[in-house]
N, C-alpha and C positions, 0 to 999 in steps of 0.2 A: 504492501496498500503507499503511496507516495506520499510526504510530512504535506500538505498543501497549500502550506505557510510555507515554503520553501520554493513554491511554483511563482506564484501571486508576487507579486510585485509590493514591497515595502506599506504605496498609499494602498491598493488594497486589500492587504491583512488588517491591515490598522481603520478603514469602514467596514469590513468582514468583523473586525471583532469586538465591535463599537457598536453595530447591529446588531449583532447577537447578544452583547453584553445588556442592551435595551430591550431586546426581546426575554431577554432573564433566562436564556439558556448559557447552558454551563457544559464544558468537559471538548475532545478535543471535533474540528470542522468534521469532518468524517461520519462524524455520528448524527451529525445534520443535517447530514447532503439528504438523505431525503426529504425532508420537510421542506428546503431552500429548491426542488428540483420541481416537487409540491405547488408552492411560491408561485413558482416561476411559469410552469405552466399554466395557471389556475389567472396570469397575467396575458399569456400568450409569449413570454421576452423569450422562453429554451423554441417555441418554434421559431420565432425571427431568426436568433440567430443562427437554424440552421440553414434558413433559407439563404441567408447570409454569408454562409460557407460554401454554401448549394453553390452556388453563385461565380460565389469566387474559386474552386476548384476546376466550375468549368472552361476558367478562361488561361487557365496553364496547360500550354502544350506541347513545352520538352521538359516531358516528363524523363529518366534514364535510370535502369530499373540495375540495380549491383545484385551479380550475381555472381557472390564467394567463392 
């Protein structure tokens, strides 16, 4: 399991910790991921993010595969 605090930027990390504290959530980030995803789905944020990612991936034309 990846330590999410090392993956996101320090500013994003501080924002998430502040939001978790405001919501009364305690413990590690991964423990709250199901709740975060439920909220993101409820507001459509996750779907919009996936659509943006899909559009960006379609723009990629020069994919080189590593065959080691």
